[in-house]
C-alpha atoms as one frame of an Amber mdcrd trajectory, in Angstrom:
protein
  -0.374 -11.156   3.762  -3.665  -9.625   5.003  -4.223  -7.983   8.316  -7.042
  -9.882  10.023 -10.503  -8.559   9.204  -9.188  -5.031   8.791  -8.515  -4.907
  12.550  -5.499  -2.774  11.787  -8.002   0.028  11.209  -9.020   0.109  14.850
  -5.594   1.358  15.947  -5.982   5.133  16.424  -8.456   5.362  13.545 -12.114
   6.354  13.262 -12.800   3.213  11.159 -13.997   0.205  13.169 -14.829  -3.332
  11.967 -18.179  -4.604  13.286 -17.915  -8.458  13.334 -21.678  -9.066  13.676
 -22.544  -6.877  10.696 -19.422  -7.881   8.758 -18.683  -4.302   7.725 -16.652
  -1.229   8.594 -18.251   1.819  10.162 -16.981   5.210  11.243 -16.737   5.652
  14.989 -16.982   9.169  16.411 -13.591  10.737  17.001 -13.185  12.764  20.187
 -12.235  16.421  19.936  -8.544  16.798  20.685  -7.359  19.739  22.781  -3.930
  20.855  23.827  -2.398  23.731  25.762  -0.950  26.535  23.680   2.280  28.169
  24.884   0.349  30.945  26.659  -2.087  28.541  28.288  -5.010  29.127  25.893
  -6.985  26.029  24.843  -6.896  25.202  21.136  -8.949  22.667  19.201  -7.482
  20.309  16.605  -9.108  21.327  13.307  -8.929  17.721  11.995 -10.955  16.221
  14.866 -14.155  15.912  12.811 -12.550  14.692   9.573 -13.693  11.241   8.440
 -12.511   9.415   5.353 -12.349   6.057   3.589  -9.619   6.118   0.957  -8.379
   2.756  -0.313  -5.473   2.713  -2.768  -3.707  -0.239  -4.390  -0.142   0.639
  -5.366   1.933  -1.489  -7.727   5.626  -1.097  -8.455   8.378  -3.218  -9.968
  11.995  -4.169  -9.363  14.388  -2.119 -11.488  14.749  -3.729 -14.918  11.925
  -6.133 -14.020  14.548  -8.473 -12.598  13.309 -11.404 -10.508  15.143 -10.463
  -7.306  12.491 -10.913  -4.616  13.125 -14.538  -3.702  10.421 -16.551  -1.905
  12.589 -17.105   1.172  12.731 -13.410   2.063   9.296 -12.237   0.866   7.661
 -12.490   4.294  10.405 -10.514   6.049  10.338  -7.852   3.316   6.554  -7.529
   3.530   6.699  -7.162   7.309   9.307  -4.435   6.902   7.130  -2.601   4.338
   4.165  -2.922   6.735   6.304  -1.153   9.357   7.141   1.667   6.921   3.445
   2.226   6.191   2.524   2.194   9.891   5.394   4.550  10.773   3.805   6.983
   8.318   0.534   6.619  10.287  -1.224   4.834   7.423  -2.907   1.411   7.344
  -1.621  -1.515   5.309  -4.514  -3.857   4.481  -2.872  -6.383   2.138   0.519
  -6.959   0.515   1.796  -9.611  -1.877   3.597  -9.880  -5.161   5.965 -11.844
  -7.301   9.733 -11.947  -7.714   9.677  -8.797  -9.864   6.888  -6.620  -8.421
   4.707  -5.942  -5.389   1.060  -4.972  -4.753   0.131  -3.029  -1.605  -3.426
  -2.112  -0.553  -3.387   0.902   1.765  -5.999   2.759   3.809  -4.782   6.303
   3.187  -5.498   9.263   5.458  -6.176  12.514   3.595  -3.238  14.399   5.135
  -0.743  11.963   3.541   0.377  12.439  -0.044   0.495   9.060  -1.774   3.638
  10.056  -3.696   5.466  10.725  -0.404   4.346   7.415   1.086   5.411   5.392
  -1.984   8.736   7.246  -2.064   9.373   6.253   1.574   8.315   2.638   0.989
  10.595   2.252  -2.029  13.604   4.063  -0.542  13.457   2.401   2.886  12.741
  -1.107   1.568  15.571  -0.815  -0.997  17.936   0.188   1.790  16.673  -2.747
   3.910  17.277  -5.270   1.094  20.760  -3.883   0.457  21.678  -4.007   4.147
  20.514  -7.634   4.233  22.651  -8.364   1.129  19.834 -10.422  -0.390  20.967
  -9.629  -3.934  24.273  -9.299  -5.729  25.040  -5.698  -6.551  22.632  -2.946
  -5.595  18.870  -3.488  -5.342  16.434  -0.747  -6.324  12.863  -0.350  -7.479
  12.039   1.080 -10.888  10.929   4.683 -11.092   7.196   5.247 -11.007   4.269
   3.205  -9.726   0.628   2.443 -10.423  -2.107   3.633  -8.043  -5.733   2.511
  -8.240  -8.562   3.527  -5.893 -11.400   1.356  -4.570 -14.716   1.723  -2.814
 -15.397  -0.084   0.439 -17.611  -2.660  -1.292 -14.681  -3.675  -3.547 -12.209
  -4.441  -0.752 -12.821  -8.198  -0.464 -12.343  -8.636  -4.211  -9.076  -6.713
  -4.406  -7.734  -8.369  -1.239  -8.382 -11.792  -2.802  -6.677 -10.640  -5.986
  -3.577  -9.530  -4.080  -3.528 -12.733  -1.996  -3.694 -14.874  -5.138  -0.856
 -13.261  -7.090   0.922 -16.562  -7.729  -2.237 -18.061  -9.241  -2.918 -15.009
 -11.455   0.613 -14.991 -12.828   0.407 -18.578 -14.012  -1.899 -17.217 -16.732
  -0.575 -13.722 -17.432   2.638 -11.710 -17.260   3.154  -8.661 -15.085   3.130
  -6.534 -18.238  -0.320  -7.872 -19.207  -1.562  -7.383 -15.647  -0.265  -3.819
 -15.367  -1.587  -2.684 -18.756  -4.955  -4.264 -17.908  -5.137  -2.172 -14.709
  -4.310   1.020 -16.599  -6.960   0.333 -19.240  -9.602  -0.828 -16.736  -9.226
   2.365 -14.710  -8.984   4.460 -17.894  -5.624   5.886 -16.867  -4.005   7.743
 -19.788  -0.437   6.508 -20.283   2.494   6.879 -22.629   4.223   3.575 -23.367
   7.590   5.361 -23.251   7.114   6.051 -19.538   5.553   2.917 -18.119   7.697
   0.286 -16.398  10.579  -1.119 -18.407   9.277  -4.567 -19.293  11.598  -7.443
 -20.118   9.759 -10.219 -21.947
């Protein structure tokens, strides 16, 4: 699921998609003022902060069980999109398989990625359990992968996320995840990566 031509970025964000040029650009953000309790005017210190931070997060179902069935993927992804937006962040693309999910996020600097992923995992687990989509209790495994991208790489990673089903005809999630870690030169201890069931 991809949000049309990054238009999600135009909602209360300094990033704007220019259709003619086919690229994103930073629009000027107005200075924000508000009245202090004593009537003095104060200026928002973040008014002139501009950023482009793109993060792909990957996390798995606990025990790598295949619990995300095709018939409820779309509803789950819409719910996760709502969690990201409620945290004032931008979800660019989301997709996955029955045992894991990939999410590409436009992250604002004031948001800690660990807090956002914690909210996504906790709230979506609660949503799945309330829906009773699985027998027993659903939860995500501890931990996650996070990989950053430049603006010029967005189309490639969006296509990759969109084509998860095709990629996983040729390789397992374990192969995919270890490839990401090695490609991005992320040091890891095999004792603490996802629990893989082959």
